[in-house]
Each structure stands twice: as structure tokens, then as C-alpha cells.
N, C-alpha and C positions, 0 to 999 in steps of 0.2 A: 252487187255479183262479187263473192270474193273469188279473188285474184289466187291462182296457184303458181305463176311461173313464177323464178327466182329474179330473171332479169329484169320482170314486169315491174315487180314490188323491190326492188332495189332504187325504180327507174322515177318512180312514184310513193317513194315512202315516206313522205312530207313528214318529219318531226315537227313536234309541237309540244316547246317549252309549256307545262304547267303553271302556274300561280301560286304559288306557295310549299314549304316545306313538311314533308312527310315521314314517318316511323313506324317502324316495326316494330309494336309489339307479341308478348307472351302469357299469354293465360292461361288458366286451369279448365277458365268454362267462360260462357257468355257473358260481359261485362252487364250494368243496368245500363244500357247506350241505345240511341235509337242507331238503328237502320241506318238512317241518311247521314247518319255520320261514318259509317265504316265503307271506305273504299274495296277491301279485301281481307273476308276472310279466307281459312280452311283448314278445317284439324289435323291435327298431327298427334303422334302417338300423343306427346307430352305436354301436349292441351292448345288452345284456340291457336291461333297466329291471327293477328290484326295489320292491316297498313292503315291509319288512321291520318288526319293531321296533325303536326306539330302541338296548333294550340288546344285541341281536342284531347289528347293525351296528355297537355303540361296542364290544360282545365281538371281533369280528371285524377292526377296526379301518378299517371303511368311510367314505371320507365324504362329506359330506350336508350340502345348503343349507338344510334346511327341513324343522322340525317342524312334522307336523299329529297332531289328536285326528282320531278314525275317527267316524263318523256313521252308523246303519245304518238307510236307510228300511225300515222293518219291514215293510210292507205287501207283496205279491207282487207285483209292476207286472210285464207281460208287456213282454218285450224288446222287441216292436213299437209298444207305446204312442206317441202323442202329445203331448207338452207337459208332459208332467212334472219332466225333467229342464229344460224350459226355464222351469218357473215354479218351484220351488226356489232353481235360478241367480240367476235375476233377484231376487226377496227375496233371498237374501244377499248380493246383486252393490247393491244402495239401500242395506247398511247396509255396504259397506266392504268385504265379506268375499269374496277370494277363495275357490273352491271348485273342486276336482277329485273328479273324478267316475268310479265305475268300477263297470259295470255290470253284473252277477253272473246267473245263472240265475234267481233270486229275487224279488234283491232290490239294491236300488242300494246304494251305499257309496259317502260322502265325504269327502272330507280336506280338511279345513279347518286354519286357522294353530292351533298348541295355543291361543296365547293369543287365540281368536278362541272358544273352545269354547264356553263359557256364552253369549256371542251369539246364535251360530246355534242353537244349540236353542232359545233362547227365537222367535229370528225363524221357525225349520222348525214350530214348537208351532203356530206363528199363523195356518199359509197356510190 
């Protein structure tokens, strides 16, 4: 059951660092790429944004600028919960850690610079 209450969300956030390195790429349209290799896609006016494993992007020769770690907030957060994103983004910001957030159906997924992964996990575990 999705959780709406901010205090409960913070108490049960359970951040989990996913293995690997991930990148954001922008392409004019869908590449010759199996759907299983795409973590996220989003249509923007400028083209398609994809989040991929760095190894997949490298294999395809795709350009990227940012290598990220992927942290899943394991709590089942409601899509209309208020304040959860602000709480963890503010906590990370206090430690000068940028955070790119993808809200999926069950969980929030955070992409932070790979170099900041350990510190981000410490910050998130102490929400």
C-alpha cells in the first residue's frame, strides 16, 4: 500500500544503492536498443532522454557527460505524497550533492554523481 505520510516515508525510506554506473543520454529518436536496456525514457521537445547503464551507452558509442550512481528509496511512496522529494533533496543539497529524481509507480529513484554515492547513502540513511 503506498504511503502518503511524510514522517512514515522518512522513517521507512530504506535507500538501496544499485550496482553499476548509469548515464543520461539525449537522442533525436528511439535508437536500435532493446527495451530491457532502458531504465527510463522521456520524450522532451529536444529529443528522447534515456537513462542507461554506462556499459550499454559505451557499447553503442553514445555520448554522455554525467556518470551517476542509482539509489532506490525502497519505501512504497504514493505518487501524490507531499514533501518526500523535498526532504531528501534538501538533505543531499546540504552536503553539496546534486540529485536527479525519477518517480516510478512504487518507488523514488535518485541519480547522484558516482563519486558522491557513499556520502549520499550516509545522508539518506540518516533522514
